[in-house]
C-alpha positions in Angstrom: 137.1 112.1 79.4 138.5 108.5 78.7 139.5 105.6 80.9 142.3 103.8 79.1 143.5 101.8 82.1 143.1 97.9 82.0 139.4 97.0 83.1 137.3 93.9 83.7 135.0 93.1 81.0 132.8 90.6 79.7 132.3 89.9 76.0 131.5 87.3 73.3 134.6 85.6 71.9 132.2 84.8 68.7 131.1 88.3 67.6 132.2 88.7 64.0 133.1 92.5 64.2 134.6 92.2 60.7 131.0 91.5 59.2 128.9 93.0 62.0 127.7 96.0 59.7 126.5 93.6 57.1 124.7 91.5 59.5 123.0 94.5 61.3 121.9 96.0 57.7 120.3 92.7 56.9 118.3 93.1 60.0 116.6 96.2 58.9 112.6 95.8 58.7 111.0 95.2 55.3 107.7 95.0 54.0 105.9 92.9 51.0 106.7 89.5 49.6 109.0 88.2 47.3 111.0 91.2 46.4 110.6 92.9 50.0 110.8 96.9 50.0 113.0 98.2 52.9 111.3 100.5 55.5 114.4 101.6 57.1 118.0 101.7 56.8 121.0 101.2 59.3 122.2 104.7 60.2 124.8 103.9 62.6 126.2 101.3 65.2 128.6 101.1 67.9 130.2 98.3 70.2 129.9 99.8 73.6 131.5 98.5 76.7 128.9 99.6 79.3 129.5 99.7 83.4 127.7 97.5 85.9 128.6 96.9 89.4 128.8 93.7 91.1 126.1 93.5 93.9 127.3 91.0 96.7 124.2 89.9 98.9 124.3 87.8 102.2 121.2 85.7 102.5 119.6 83.5 104.8 117.2 80.4 103.8 114.4 80.8 106.1 113.4 77.0 105.8 116.9 75.7 107.1 118.3 78.6 108.7 121.7 78.6 106.5 123.7 81.6 105.7 125.3 82.1 102.1 126.1 84.6 99.7 125.1 85.1 96.0 125.9 88.0 93.6 124.1 89.8 90.8 125.1 92.8 88.6 123.5 96.0 88.1 123.5 98.9 85.4 125.8 101.5 87.0 125.3 104.0 84.1 121.5 104.0 84.4 120.6 103.4 88.0 120.4 107.1 88.8 117.6 107.7 86.0 115.2 105.2 86.5 112.8 106.1 89.3 110.2 103.4 89.6 110.6 100.4 91.7 109.4 97.9 89.1 111.3 99.5 86.3 114.4 99.1 88.5 114.3 95.5 88.1 115.3 96.0 84.6 118.7 97.2 85.5 119.8 94.0 86.8 121.8 91.4 85.0 121.8 88.0 87.4 123.3 85.9 84.5 126.5 88.0 84.4 127.3 87.1 87.9 128.4 83.6 86.9 130.4 84.8 83.7 134.2 85.1 84.1 135.5 88.3 83.3 138.7 89.3 81.7 141.1 92.1 81.4 140.1 94.2 78.2 142.8 96.1 76.4 142.9 98.4 73.8 139.4 99.9 74.4 138.7 103.4 75.6 135.8 103.6 78.1 133.9 106.4 79.1 134.6 107.9 82.5 131.8 106.9 85.1 131.3 109.2 88.0 128.3 107.3 89.4 127.9 108.1 93.2 128.4 104.6 95.0 126.7 106.1 98.2 123.7 106.6 95.8 123.9 103.2 94.1 124.0 101.5 97.5 121.0 103.6 98.7 118.8 102.4 95.5 119.8 98.9 96.0 118.9 99.0 99.7 115.7 100.6 98.7 114.8 97.7 96.1 115.8 95.1 99.0 113.7 96.8 101.6 110.6 96.7 99.4 111.1 93.1 98.7 111.3 92.5 102.7 107.8 94.3 102.8 106.5 92.1 99.9 107.9 89.0 101.8 106.2 90.0 104.9 103.0 91.0 103.2 102.9 87.9 101.2 103.6 85.6 104.3 100.6 87.4 106.3 98.1 87.3 103.4 98.7 83.7 102.5 97.2 82.3 105.6 94.4 84.7 105.7 93.3 83.7 102.2 93.5 80.0 103.0 91.1 80.5 106.0 88.9 82.4 103.8 88.9 79.8 101.1 88.4 77.2 103.9 85.3 78.6 104.9 82.4 75.9 104.9 80.5 78.6 102.7 83.2 78.6 100.1 82.5 74.8 99.5 78.7 75.3 99.2 78.9 78.5 97.0 78.0 76.5 93.9 74.7 76.1 95.4 74.2 79.2 97.8 75.9 82.0 96.3 78.1 84.0 98.5 77.7 87.6 99.4 79.0 90.1 97.1 80.9 91.9 100.2 82.7 88.4 100.9 83.7 88.0 97.2 85.1 91.3 97.2 87.2 90.9 100.2 88.6 87.6 98.9 89.1 89.3 95.4 90.9 92.0 97.3 93.5 89.8 99.2 94.1 87.9 96.1 95.0 90.8 94.3 97.3 92.3 96.9 98.9 89.0 97.3 99.6 88.8 93.6 101.4 92.1 93.6 103.5 91.4 96.5 104.2 87.9 95.4 105.1 88.8 92.1 107.5 91.6 93.4 109.1 88.8 95.6 109.5 86.5 92.5 110.9 89.2 90.4 113.2 90.2 92.8 114.6 86.6 93.4 115.2 86.1 89.9 117.3 89.3 89.5 119.3 88.7 92.8 119.9 85.0 92.0 118.1 83.8 95.2 114.8 82.1 96.0 111.7 83.5 97.2 112.1 82.4 100.5 115.5 83.7 101.1 115.8 86.6 103.4 118.4 89.0 102.0 120.3 90.4 105.1 122.7 92.8 103.6 123.8 94.1 100.1 127.1 95.3 99.0 127.9 97.5 95.8 131.4 96.1 94.6 133.5 96.2 91.7 133.0 97.7 88.3 132.8 95.2 85.3 132.1 96.3 81.6 129.7 94.3 79.6 129.8 94.3 75.8 126.9 95.9 73.7 126.1 96.7 70.3 124.0 99.4 69.8 122.3 99.8 66.1 120.1 102.8 65.1 117.9 102.4 62.2 116.2 105.4 60.2 112.8 104.7 59.2 111.2 106.1 56.0 108.9 108.3 57.9 112.2 110.0 59.6 111.7 108.3 63.1 114.2 106.1 64.2 114.3 102.5 66.1 117.1 101.9 68.4 118.1 97.7 68.6 120.3 96.6 71.5 122.3 93.5 71.7 123.8 92.5 74.9 126.4 89.9 74.0 127.9 88.3 77.2 126.7 84.7 77.8 124.7 84.8 74.5 126.1 82.4 71.6 124.3 84.0 68.9 123.1 87.4 67.6 119.4 86.3 68.2 120.3 85.2 71.9 122.1 88.8 72.3 119.0 90.4 71.1 116.8 88.8 73.5 119.4 89.7 76.2 119.0 93.3 75.2 115.1 93.5 75.7 115.3 94.8 79.3 117.7 97.7 78.1 115.5 98.3 75.1 112.6 98.6 77.6 114.3 101.1 79.7 115.1 103.2 76.6 111.2 103.3 75.7 110.2 104.2 79.2 112.9 106.9 79.7 114.2 109.2 77.0 116.9 110.0 79.3 118.2 106.4 79.1 117.9 106.5 75.4 119.8 109.7 75.2 122.6 108.3 77.3 123.2 105.3 75.0 123.0 107.6 71.8 125.9 109.8 73.0 128.1 107.0 73.5 127.6 106.1 69.6 
C-alpha cells in the first residue's frame, strides 16, 4: 500500500539523480594497480524516503536550573527491530532536527503503521536508562576521587598498594566509564548536554529522509549494501559517512537489512 499525500521531507538539492547510477558504478570495489580489476558490480539502487519521527524533549540544566526544549529525530521504520539498548542509539538523527523540511510531491511512500505508543515506550526506556546512568555517574565520581585522594595513592610509587585496593579502584573506573559513556552518547543523539536532565519526551510528527540504497554483487556471489543519507550532507562522501549508523544496524540485524532491501 502506498501513501501519495503531501509529506514533510528532508532531501539534498545537489543530488545528481541523472548521473547517480554512473557515480555508484564507479564506487564498485576493485583490486590491483594500474588497470584495476573489479571485484563487484552495482546490481541495483534506489532512492528511498525513509520515515523518522521528531522527538521533542523537555530538559532542565542541572547547573543553572533553567528549563528548555530540544528535539531530535528517531528512525520510525526500524525502532521496533532493534533490541539492544546501545544499538538503539544508532536509530537517532540529531542533525536532522535543525534542517528545514519541505513538502515532497510526486513521490510514493510505503505506508508506515508503527505503533506510536510502542515508539514512545522505547524512547522512555532509553531516557530512563540515561537517568540511571547519570545517577550512577554522579555517585561514583566522588567515591573515585576520595579513593584516589587517599594518602596511600600518593606514595604508591614507593609503597605499592594492595591488589585488593587496586581492584576496587579499577572496578569503579570501569563502571563509571560505562555509565559516563552512555550519558555522553545519549546527550549527542538527543541534542542536549551530559548535565541536562531530560524530564519528558514526546514522539511527534513524521518526517521522511532521502536515502540512497545501493547493492553490489561480489564475484564470490555475496552482496554488499552501501547507504547514503543525504539530508544535511553536501557531497556523496558526506552522505556515505552519514549512512554509517544505518549500515551498522543492517550488519547487526538481518531484519533491518531485509526491510531496506524489500523497499528497493
